C-alpha positions in Angstrom: -82.6 0.3 -31.0 -79.9 2.1 -29.0 -79.3 -0.9 -26.8 -79.2 -3.2 -29.7 -76.4 -1.1 -31.4 -74.5 -0.9 -28.1 -74.8 -4.6 -27.7 -73.6 -5.1 -31.3 -70.5 -3.0 -30.7 -69.7 -4.9 -27.5 -70.2 -8.2 -29.4 -67.9 -7.1 -32.2 -65.3 -5.9 -29.7 -65.4 -9.2 -27.9 -65.1 -11.2 -31.2 -62.1 -9.1 -32.3 -60.4 -9.5 -28.9 -61.0 -13.2 -29.0 -59.8 -13.7 -32.6 -56.8 -11.3 -32.5 -56.0 -11.0 -28.9 -56.0 -14.7 -27.9 -54.9 -16.4 -31.1 -51.5 -14.6 -31.3 -48.8 -15.8 -29.1 -47.8 -13.3 -26.4 -44.7 -11.3 -26.9 -42.3 -11.0 -24.0 -40.1 -8.0 -23.5 -36.8 -9.0 -22.1 -36.4 -7.8 -18.5 -33.1 -6.3 -17.7 -32.1 -7.0 -14.1 -31.4 -3.9 -12.0 -27.8 -2.8 -12.1 -26.0 -4.1 -9.0 -23.2 -2.1 -7.6 -20.0 -4.2 -7.9 -18.9 -5.9 -4.7 -16.1 -4.2 -3.0 -12.9 -6.1 -3.5 -12.2 -8.3 -0.4 -9.3 -6.8 1.5 -6.6 -9.4 1.9 -5.8 -10.5 5.5 -2.3 -9.1 5.2 -3.6 -5.6 4.5 -5.7 -5.7 7.7 -2.5 -6.7 9.6 -0.5 -3.9 8.0 -3.2 -1.3 8.9 -2.1 -1.6 12.5 1.3 0.0 11.9 2.0 3.7 11.7 4.0 4.6 8.6 6.7 7.2 8.1 7.7 8.8 4.8 8.7 6.3 2.1 9.5 7.0 -1.5 10.3 3.7 -3.1 9.4 0.0 -3.2 12.6 -1.9 -3.9 12.2 -5.5 -5.1 14.9 -8.2 -4.5 15.3 -11.9 -4.8 17.1 -13.9 -2.1 19.3 -15.7 -4.7 18.7 -18.8 -2.7 16.4 -21.7 -3.4 14.8 -21.6 0.1 14.5 -19.3 3.0 12.2 -17.3 5.3 12.2 -14.1 7.3 13.5 -16.0 10.3 16.4 -17.7 8.4 17.5 -14.4 6.7 17.2 -12.6 10.0 19.6 -15.1 11.6 22.0 -14.8 8.7 21.9 -11.0 8.8 22.5 -10.9 12.5 25.5 -13.2 12.0 26.8 -10.5 9.6 26.6 -8.0 12.6 23.5 -6.2 11.5 22.0 -4.9 14.7 18.4 -5.0 13.5 18.7 -8.3 11.8 16.6 -8.9 8.7 17.6 -6.3 6.2 14.2 -6.3 4.3 10.9 -5.0 5.4 9.0 -7.9 3.8 9.8 -11.5 2.6 7.5 -13.4 0.3 8.0 -17.2 0.6 8.2 -19.8 -2.2 7.2 -22.9 -0.3 10.7 -23.8 0.8 11.2 -22.3 4.3 7.9 -20.5 4.5 4.5 -21.0 2.7 4.3 -20.3 -1.1 3.2 -16.7 -1.4 3.3 -16.0 2.4 4.1 -12.4 3.1 6.2 -12.2 6.2 6.5 -8.8 8.0 9.9 -7.9 9.2 10.7 -5.9 12.3 12.1 -3.1 10.2 8.5 -2.5 9.0 6.9 -3.0 12.4 9.3 -0.4 13.8 9.4 1.8 10.7 13.2 1.9 10.5 15.7 2.0 7.6 16.3 -1.1 5.6 19.7 -2.8 5.1 18.9 -4.2 1.7 20.0 -1.6 -0.8 23.7 -0.8 -0.3 22.8 2.8 -1.0 21.8 5.1 1.9 19.0 6.9 -0.1 17.3 3.6 -0.9 17.8 2.1 2.5 16.3 5.2 4.2 13.4 5.8 1.8 13.0 2.4 0.2 10.7 -0.4 1.4 12.7 -3.6 0.8 10.7 -6.6 -0.5 12.5 -9.9 -1.0 11.0 -12.8 -2.9 12.6 -16.1 -1.9 14.3 -17.8 -4.9 17.1 -17.4 -7.4 15.4 -15.8 -10.4 18.5 -16.3 -12.6 17.8 -20.0 -12.4 14.0 -20.2 -11.9 10.9 -18.0 -11.9 8.8 -16.6 -9.1 5.8 -18.7 -8.3 2.3 -17.5 -9.3 1.5 -17.3 -5.6 4.5 -15.1 -4.9 3.6 -12.8 -7.8 0.0 -12.5 -6.6 1.2 -11.7 -3.1 3.7 -9.1 -4.5 0.9 -7.5 -6.4 -1.3 -7.2 -3.3 1.6 -5.9 -1.2 2.6 -3.3 -3.8 -0.9 -2.1 -4.3 -1.3 -1.7 -0.6 2.0 0.1 -0.1 1.4 2.4 -3.0 -1.9 3.5 -1.6 -0.8 3.7 2.0 2.5 5.4 1.4 1.6 7.4 -1.7 4.3 5.8 -3.8 4.1 6.3 -7.6 4.5 3.5 -10.1 7.7 5.1 -11.3 9.2 4.4 -7.9 8.6 0.7 -7.9 12.1 -0.4 -8.7 14.4 -3.4 -8.6 17.7 -3.6 -6.8 19.6 -3.5 -10.1 18.0 -0.2 -10.9 20.6 1.6 -8.8 23.3 -1.0 -8.0 25.7 -3.1 -10.2 23.8 -6.4 -9.4 21.6 -8.9 -11.2 19.1 -8.8 -8.4 16.2 -9.8 -8.6 17.5 -12.0 -11.5 17.0 -12.1 -15.2 13.7 -14.1 -14.9 12.0 -11.7 -12.7 9.0 -10.3 -14.7 9.4 -6.6 -13.8 7.1 -5.2 -16.5 4.3 -7.5 -15.4 4.6 -6.1 -12.0 4.0 -2.6 -13.4 1.0 -3.9 -15.4 -0.7 -5.2 -12.3 -4.4 -5.9 -12.3 -3.6 -9.1 -14.3 -3.8 -12.1 -12.0 -0.9 -14.5 -12.3 
């Protein structure tokens, strides 16, 4: 009797399992993939090059345009030496527009390599403490190229971090001189709102 009851219970259990367990479609719980740590932003090649140089105290990043349709660090260096500037190129960096050097190419001047004053500002304070960055082009007549702006963004981000320069000290030439440099079409406020790709 005992074994018959036990067998009946097992039979009932088996029937219920078969009817209810197998006839209903299985439900799937969505599986959330494990959180992955975001990949570290690839360090642009120019930053690896810049890491080689010792830096002194800098307070400002001063942005210029060349006011020419073409040019390069080499051509500006020649022009500045012809003016009698002993150390040649007055800027620390030149960013090409494709006419003279590659579009968006960051050229490192000897004033950065040797960590000496610029000759770009026309004001002693900003030549001594200001890193001069010149974008090739006349931005009263045209706009910087997207490649130039991307390179400028990378360079500014690097210089701010390496030299501990605040965003308030990213300035244009006309900030302290009676000049239109870097031109009416230069998107200064977009530079300050970096993080957006151009």
